[in-house]
C-alpha positions as CSV (number, residue, x, y, z in Angstrom):
1,X,30.8,-13.1,-23.0
2,X,30.4,-12.7,-26.5
3,X,28.2,-9.9,-27.1
4,X,26.6,-8.6,-30.2
5,X,23.9,-6.4,-31.7
6,X,21.0,-6.3,-33.3
7,X,17.5,-4.5,-34.3
8,X,14.7,-5.8,-32.6
9,X,12.8,-8.2,-34.5
10,X,8.9,-9.3,-34.2
11,X,9.9,-13.0,-32.7
12,X,11.8,-11.3,-29.8
13,X,8.7,-9.2,-28.6
14,X,7.5,-11.6,-25.9
15,X,11.4,-11.7,-24.4
16,X,11.7,-7.8,-24.9
17,X,8.3,-6.9,-23.6
18,X,9.0,-8.3,-20.5
19,X,12.4,-7.2,-19.8
20,X,10.7,-3.8,-20.7
21,X,8.1,-4.7,-17.7
22,X,11.0,-5.3,-15.6
23,X,12.9,-2.0,-15.9
24,X,9.6,-0.2,-15.4
25,X,9.3,-2.0,-11.7
26,X,13.1,-1.6,-10.9
27,X,12.2,2.0,-11.7
28,X,9.8,1.9,-9.0
29,X,6.4,1.7,-10.6
30,X,4.2,-0.7,-8.5
31,X,0.6,-0.3,-10.9
32,X,-0.7,-3.7,-10.7
33,X,-2.7,-4.2,-14.5
34,X,-1.4,-6.2,-17.0
35,X,0.8,-3.9,-19.3
36,X,1.9,-6.6,-22.0
37,X,-0.8,-6.4,-24.4
38,X,-0.7,-2.7,-24.6
39,X,2.9,-2.6,-24.7
40,X,2.6,-5.9,-27.9
41,X,0.2,-3.9,-29.7
42,X,2.4,-0.7,-29.1
43,X,5.3,-2.1,-30.1
44,X,4.2,-3.9,-33.3
45,X,1.9,-1.1,-34.9
46,X,5.0,1.4,-35.2
47,X,7.8,-1.3,-35.5
48,X,5.3,-1.7,-38.8
49,X,5.4,2.0,-39.5
50,X,9.5,2.9,-38.2
51,X,8.4,4.8,-35.7
52,X,9.9,2.4,-33.2
53,X,13.7,0.8,-33.3
54,X,15.3,-0.7,-31.1
55,X,18.9,-2.4,-30.8
56,X,19.7,-5.0,-28.3
57,X,22.4,-6.5,-27.3
58,X,22.7,-10.4,-27.0
59,X,25.3,-12.9,-24.9
60,X,25.3,-15.8,-27.5
61,X,21.2,-15.6,-28.6
62,X,19.7,-14.6,-24.9
63,X,19.1,-11.0,-24.9
64,X,21.1,-9.3,-22.2
65,X,20.1,-5.7,-23.0
66,X,17.7,-3.1,-24.6
67,X,17.1,0.2,-25.9
68,X,14.6,2.3,-27.7
69,X,13.6,5.5,-29.6
70,X,9.8,6.7,-30.3
71,X,9.9,8.8,-33.4
72,X,7.5,11.5,-32.8
73,X,6.6,14.3,-34.9
74,X,5.6,17.9,-33.7
75,X,5.6,21.6,-35.7
76,X,9.2,22.5,-36.1
77,X,10.8,24.6,-33.8
78,X,13.8,26.7,-33.9
79,X,16.0,23.8,-32.2
80,X,14.3,21.3,-33.9
81,X,13.6,22.6,-38.0
82,X,12.1,19.0,-38.8
83,X,9.5,18.8,-36.2
84,X,11.2,15.2,-35.2
85,X,12.1,14.0,-32.2
86,X,12.9,10.7,-30.8
87,X,12.1,9.6,-27.0
88,X,13.9,7.3,-25.7
89,X,12.8,4.6,-23.6
90,X,13.7,0.9,-22.8
91,X,17.1,1.4,-22.1
92,X,17.7,-1.5,-19.9
93,X,20.6,-4.1,-19.0
94,X,20.3,-7.2,-17.3
95,X,22.0,-6.7,-13.8
96,X,25.0,-9.4,-14.3
97,X,26.0,-7.6,-17.5
98,X,26.1,-3.8,-15.9
99,X,28.9,-1.7,-16.3
100,X,30.4,-3.8,-19.2
101,X,29.8,-0.8,-21.8
102,X,26.3,-2.2,-22.6
103,X,24.2,0.8,-22.5
104,X,27.2,3.1,-24.0
105,X,26.6,1.0,-26.9
106,X,23.0,0.9,-27.2
107,X,22.8,4.7,-26.7
108,X,25.2,5.1,-29.0
109,X,23.3,2.8,-31.7
110,X,19.3,4.4,-31.1
111,X,21.3,7.8,-31.2
112,X,22.5,7.0,-34.6
113,X,18.9,5.7,-35.8
114,X,17.6,8.9,-34.5
115,X,20.1,11.2,-36.3
116,X,19.8,9.1,-39.4
117,X,15.7,9.6,-39.3
118,X,16.1,13.5,-39.2
119,X,15.4,13.9,-35.5
120,X,16.3,17.0,-34.3
121,X,16.6,16.2,-30.6
122,X,16.9,13.0,-28.5
123,X,14.4,13.4,-25.1
124,X,14.5,10.5,-22.2
125,X,12.6,11.1,-18.8
126,X,15.8,9.4,-17.0
127,X,15.7,7.2,-14.2
128,X,18.7,7.7,-11.2
129,X,20.1,5.0,-12.3
130,X,20.5,6.4,-16.0
131,X,21.7,10.5,-15.7
132,X,25.1,9.5,-15.3
133,X,24.8,7.8,-18.4
134,X,23.3,10.0,-20.6
135,X,25.5,13.1,-18.8
136,X,28.4,11.0,-19.7
137,X,26.9,10.8,-23.5
138,X,26.2,14.6,-23.7
139,X,22.5,15.0,-22.5
140,X,21.7,17.8,-20.7
141,X,19.2,18.5,-18.3
142,X,16.1,20.2,-18.7
143,X,14.6,21.6,-16.1
144,X,11.2,23.1,-17.9
145,X,9.6,18.7,-18.7
146,X,6.7,19.4,-17.1
147,X,3.3,16.8,-17.3
148,X,-0.5,16.8,-16.8
149,X,-1.5,13.3,-16.2
150,X,-5.3,12.5,-17.6
């Protein structure tokens, strides 16, 4: 296997979106709607303004791993004086390519992107499968995460 890494480009979106949906289903999502149009709209808008950045792993020309950060801004606080945070998403590796260091490499690249974009923190709601990867990288669990669905 000859792996290469590069950033997501517009022509990758169809495959990227299919992998994102596959990831959500693998994590237990059961919603039965066509999420593709909303994902395409999101990625197109946020790639264009630089607030969504993704690195891909490729075996030859086939995408085998994905990653992404959404850069959001909130009022500055002591732990993050820029107010910019990176929300990590789309971490997915094709099942046949797991346990080869792909996710670690992709994570390293998007964390570097967050740093270069002035983010003070990277946050994720990790799947059970991803917890060990993130802990090994240095992420710390925050038991204060809460959500209110609208």
